[in-house]
C-alpha positions in Angstrom: 2.2 46.5 -18.4 2.8 47.0 -14.4 -1.0 46.4 -13.8 -1.4 43.4 -16.2 2.0 41.7 -14.4 0.9 42.2 -11.1 -2.5 40.9 -11.9 -1.0 37.8 -13.1 1.1 37.0 -10.2 -1.8 37.4 -8.0 -3.6 35.0 -9.8 -0.9 32.4 -9.7 1.0 33.1 -6.5 4.6 31.3 -6.3 4.9 28.2 -4.0 7.0 29.0 -0.9 10.2 27.1 -0.7 11.7 25.0 2.0 11.6 21.4 3.5 9.5 23.1 6.4 7.1 24.7 4.5 6.8 21.6 2.2 6.2 19.3 5.3 3.7 21.9 6.6 1.8 21.8 3.6 2.0 18.1 3.4 0.7 18.1 6.5 -2.7 20.4 6.1 -3.6 18.5 3.0 -3.0 15.2 5.3 -5.6 16.5 7.7 -8.0 17.7 4.9 -8.1 14.3 4.1 -8.4 12.5 7.2 -11.2 15.0 7.9 -13.2 13.8 4.8 -12.8 10.2 5.7 -14.1 10.5 8.9 -17.2 12.4 7.4 -17.8 9.5 5.1 -17.3 6.2 7.3 -18.7 4.1 4.3 -15.3 4.3 3.0 -13.2 3.0 6.1 -16.0 0.5 6.4 -16.3 -0.7 2.7 -12.3 -0.9 2.8 -12.2 -3.0 5.9 -14.8 -5.8 4.3 -12.7 -7.3 1.3 -9.6 -8.2 4.0 -12.1 -9.6 6.3 -13.6 -11.5 3.7 -10.4 -13.1 2.6 -9.6 -13.8 6.1 -12.6 -16.0 6.8 -12.7 -17.5 3.5 -9.3 -18.6 2.9 -9.0 -19.9 6.6 -12.0 -21.8 6.8 -12.5 -22.7 2.6 -8.8 -23.2 1.9 -7.5 -24.1 5.1 -6.7 -27.7 5.5 -6.8 -28.4 1.9 -3.4 -26.2 1.2 -0.2 -27.9 1.9 2.6 -25.9 3.6 5.9 -27.2 4.9 4.4 -30.6 4.4 1.6 -30.2 6.4 -2.0 -29.7 5.6 -2.7 -28.8 9.0 -5.5 -26.0 9.1 -3.6 -24.4 12.0 -0.1 -24.0 9.9 -1.9 -22.7 7.4 -3.4 -20.0 9.3 -0.5 -18.8 10.2 1.3 -19.2 7.2 -1.4 -17.1 5.2 -2.1 -14.2 7.6 1.2 -12.2 6.5 -0.1 -12.4 2.8 -3.5 -11.2 3.7 -1.9 -8.0 5.4 0.3 -7.9 2.5 -2.8 -7.9 0.2 -4.6 -5.4 2.4 -2.4 -2.5 2.4 -1.3 -3.1 -1.6 -5.2 -2.9 -2.3 -5.2 0.4 -0.8 -3.6 1.5 -4.1 -6.6 1.9 -5.6 -8.4 4.0 -3.0 -5.4 6.1 -3.6 -5.3 6.4 -7.4 -9.5 6.8 -7.3 -9.5 9.9 -4.8 -6.8 12.0 -6.8 -8.3 11.1 -9.9 -11.5 12.0 -7.9 -9.9 15.3 -6.8 -8.7 16.4 -10.7 -11.8 15.7 -11.6 -13.8 18.0 -9.6 -11.5 20.7 -10.2 -9.8 20.3 -6.8 -6.3 20.7 -7.9 -6.9 24.1 -9.9 -7.7 25.3 -6.5 -4.7 24.6 -5.2 -2.7 26.1 -7.8 -4.1 29.4 -6.7 -2.3 28.3 -3.1 1.2 29.4 -2.5 2.0 26.2 -1.1 4.6 23.1 -2.2 3.6 21.6 -5.4 4.2 18.1 -4.2 2.5 18.6 -1.0 -1.1 17.7 -2.3 0.3 14.1 -3.4 2.3 14.0 -0.2 -0.7 14.6 2.0 -2.9 12.3 0.3 -0.5 9.4 0.5 0.1 10.0 4.2 -3.8 10.1 4.5 -4.0 7.2 3.3 -1.3 5.6 5.2 -3.3 6.3 8.5 -6.2 4.5 6.7 -4.1 2.0 6.1 -2.3 1.3 9.6 -6.3 1.5 11.5 -7.5 -1.3 8.7 -4.2 -3.2 9.7 -5.1 -3.0 13.6 -8.7 -4.1 12.7 -7.8 -6.9 10.3 -4.9 -8.1 13.2 -7.8 -8.0 15.5 -10.2 -10.3 13.4 -7.2 -12.7 12.6 -6.3 -13.2 16.5 -10.3 -14.0 16.7 -9.9 -16.6 14.1 -7.0 -18.5 15.5 -4.1 -16.7 14.3 -1.0 -15.9 16.9 2.5 -14.2 16.9 5.4 -16.1 18.5 7.8 -13.9 18.3 8.6 -10.4 20.7 7.2 -7.4 20.2 9.9 -5.8 18.7 10.0 -8.1 15.8 6.0 -8.2 15.3 6.1 -3.9 15.3 8.7 -4.2 12.7 6.7 -6.5 10.5 3.9 -4.2 10.8 6.1 -1.5 9.9 7.2 -3.3 6.9 4.0 -3.7 5.7 3.3 0.1 6.2 6.1 1.1 4.4 5.0 -1.2 1.2 1.6 0.2 1.7 2.8 3.6 1.3 5.1 3.1 -1.7 2.4 1.3 -3.5 0.0 4.5 -3.1 2.7 6.2 -4.8 1.9 3.9 -7.6 -1.7 5.1 -7.5 -1.0 8.8 -7.4 0.5 7.8 -10.8 -2.2 6.3 -12.3 -4.8 8.9 -10.5 -3.1 11.5 -12.2 -3.0 9.7 -15.8 -6.7 8.6 -16.0 -9.5 10.9 -16.8 -12.1 9.4 -14.1 -12.3 7.9 -10.4 -13.8 4.7 -12.2 -10.9 4.1 -14.3 -8.2 5.0 -12.1 -9.9 2.0 -9.5 -9.8 -0.2 -12.7 -6.2 0.5 -13.0 -5.3 0.2 -9.5 -6.3 -3.4 -9.5 -6.0 -4.9 -12.4 -2.5 -5.5 -12.0 -2.5 -6.1 -8.4 -4.2 -9.4 -8.6 -1.3 -11.3 -10.6 1.3 -9.2 -8.6 -0.4 -10.7 -5.0 -1.3 -14.2 -6.4 1.9 -14.9 -8.3 3.7 -14.5 -4.9 4.3 -16.7 -1.7 0.6 -14.8 0.1 -1.1 -18.1 -0.3 0.5 -21.0 -1.5 4.1 -22.1 -1.1 6.0 -20.6 -4.1 8.3 -24.2 -4.1 5.1 -25.8 -5.3 4.8 -23.5 -8.3 6.3 -24.0 -11.9 9.7 -23.4 -12.1 9.2 -19.9 -14.5 6.1 -18.9 -11.9 8.6 -19.6 -8.8 11.1 -17.6 -10.2 9.1 -14.6 -10.5 7.3 -15.2 -7.0 10.6 -15.3 -5.4 11.7 -12.2 -6.8 8.5 -10.1 -6.4 8.6 -7.4 -4.0 5.1 -8.3 -2.4 6.5 -12.1 -1.9 9.8 -10.3 -0.2 7.6 -8.3 2.7 5.2 -11.5 2.9 8.3 -13.7 4.0 10.1 -11.1 6.2 6.2 -11.1 8.2 6.5 -14.7 8.5 9.5 -14.6 9.5 9.1 -11.5 12.4 5.7 -13.1 13.5 7.1 -16.4 13.6 4.5 -17.7 11.2 6.7 -20.1 9.1 5.5 -23.6 9.3 7.3 -26.4 10.8 9.5 -28.1 8.0 9.3 -24.9 5.8 12.4 -24.6 3.5 12.5 -21.2 2.0 14.2 -21.2 -1.9 17.9 -20.0 -2.2 16.7 -16.9 -4.2 18.5 -13.4 -2.1 14.9 -12.3 -1.3 14.0 -15.3 0.3 17.2 -15.6 2.4 17.4 -12.0 3.4 13.7 -11.0 3.2 13.8 -7.9 5.7 16.8 -6.1 3.5 15.0 -7.1 0.4 11.5 -5.7 1.2 13.2 -2.8 2.8 15.3 -2.2 -0.4 12.1 -3.2 -2.7 9.7 -0.7 -1.3 12.4 2.3 -1.1 12.8 2.0 -4.5 9.2 1.8 -5.6 8.5 4.8 -3.4 11.4 7.0 -4.9 10.9 6.1 -8.6 7.1 6.6 -8.5 7.4 9.6 -6.1 9.2 10.9 -8.4 7.3 10.3 -11.6 4.0 11.1 -9.8 5.3 15.0 -8.7 6.4 15.3 -11.9 3.2 14.1 -13.6 1.4 16.7 -10.8 3.6 19.3 -11.9 2.6 18.7 -15.5 -0.9 18.7 -14.9 -0.9 21.4 -12.4 1.5 24.0 -14.5 
């Protein structure tokens, strides 16, 4: 009986506790994922192509035909647009996070982690931290492309950095939605589809690409309380990209976009991290 009990303990070591240990395990997993990304550069390259295409297409195809702030100036629309493109880019990384976790589950990597004495939530935290680093690099490249097509900021460096921090916070929060999706499906392909299908209405029923004041009233209310819209509006204010004559609606998130963006992102992060870790523990239990 003693031999059997000892064998069972060796087969499934108990995870070590403590916040410090959990942080250390998360960083180890994050490093593993970053090394993997560096060895598959096409993952990063393909992740950059779509947002760059959006910048070019929306700037040169729709610029001059969409009215913002009472003007159809291509320059005004270009600056109005970029906060929306940045926010869309960080949220679309959700699909990649979900596919990556689903791939690890499909290949049995999670079963290998189960045999290690590590914090259970570290696998997901490490993965989302690695995705956050990739998202930050994507934002840097995308900002460079935006500057090349004529985008400019008109506020001090502190406000600009705060705007990008809000974008990263939103992206990190949404990556936990991707983690939950990745744990809930059977294949990476299903995770990719499941990670994108709900993002399109979320990003397009918002103030990202058009002035929400011009939408039908029922869509306008949805757009105004959309967490995505709060971050977009906050970035426009922090970048100094609000068009001349633009009037934000009276909805609370549009009048207090920075605070609304933080509250929405923290709420999404807490809720979906809790659900994802619970799902992971059941899957790895």
